[in-house]
N, C-alpha and C positions, 0 to 999 in steps of 0.2 A: 650608563648601564641599562641593558634591556630588561624590561619586566617580564617575568616568567608567567605564562598563562597555562593553567592546568588543562591537560588534554583529557577528553572522555575515554573511558575504558573501551577497548575495541571489542565489539560484540559481532559475531557472525550472523549475517542475515539468513533466516530460515527459508525465505522464499526468493524467487528470482523474477526478473522482468519476464512477463508472459504467463506466469503461473496464475491459476484461478483459485481464489481463496474465499472463505466465508467468515463473517464476523462471529466471534465467540458469544456475544451477548445479543446483538441486534440482528434482525432477520434480513440480511442482505449478502449478496455475493459480489465479487469484483475480480478484475484482472489487473495485476500489478503492471504499472507503466513507468514507475520511477521509485527509487529508494533513497531515503536520507539515512545515513549511518546513526544519527541521533536526532532528537526532536529539532525541527527547523521551521516551525510556524510561529505565529505571534503569541505573546504572553496572554493577550486578550482571548484568543482562540482556546488556549490551554486552560485558562481559568473558567471558561464557559462549560467545561466538562464537569459533571457532578463529582464531587470529591470522592464518594465511595467507589467510583469506577475510573477515576483519573489515573492514567498510566504514568509510569516512571519515564523521565525524559531521556535517560541514558540507554536507549535501545533503538534498533532500527524502526523507522516509520515509513509506511508505504503509501504511495499515491495510487489510487485505484480508479479505474473506470467501473463504477458500481451500479447495481440495479437491485430494486426490490420489486414487490408486486405492483407498485404504483408508478414508479418513475426510474429514470436513469440520472446519475449525477456523479460528481467527482468526490471521492472520500479520501481522508488522510487518517490512517489507522496505525496504531502501535503494534509491534510484533506480538506482544502478549495477548492482544485481542483478535488475532487471526488464527484460523485453522485451515488445513488443506480442504478444498471443496470435494465432497463425496458424490455430487451429482455428475461430475465429469462432463458437463455440457457447456456449450459456448455461452458467452454473455452477449446481450443485444444492446450495446451502448453505441450511440452515434459517433463517439470519438475513436473507437477501435480501429477503423480503417485508415486513420491518419498516422497510426504508429505501427500497426501490425499487418503482415502479409495475409494472415488468415489463421484459422483454427486447424491444428494438426490431429485432433481427436483427443488430446490430453492437455494441451496448452496452446498459447498463441506464439506464432513465429514473428519476431521483430523484423521490420522492413530493413533491407540492406542499407538504405540511406540513413537509418537511425542508429546503425551500429558504429562503434568507435574504432 
């Protein structure tokens, strides 16, 4: 007999690949380049988040080319901690050109070679 494994609740992603977003708590912006339908990082990473701001795992998590006033980096952020970006400007992350054709004025256009 096959063991049944519970499936996570299906939650619709609020943001799409190419969207520019802002973190709800921390001062950084980023462009979405991948989406996990639920948490898919290590337990160690999850436990490193302070408990008062630790997000639920059963929601979309976004991989971002992120930037703040000091640096560019890759961020992994829960849907509950993201907001649409109101600056409506491009991100200056060195990884963007590997995934996106360019800035359309409101979002990034995915390269044809990256589309499924």
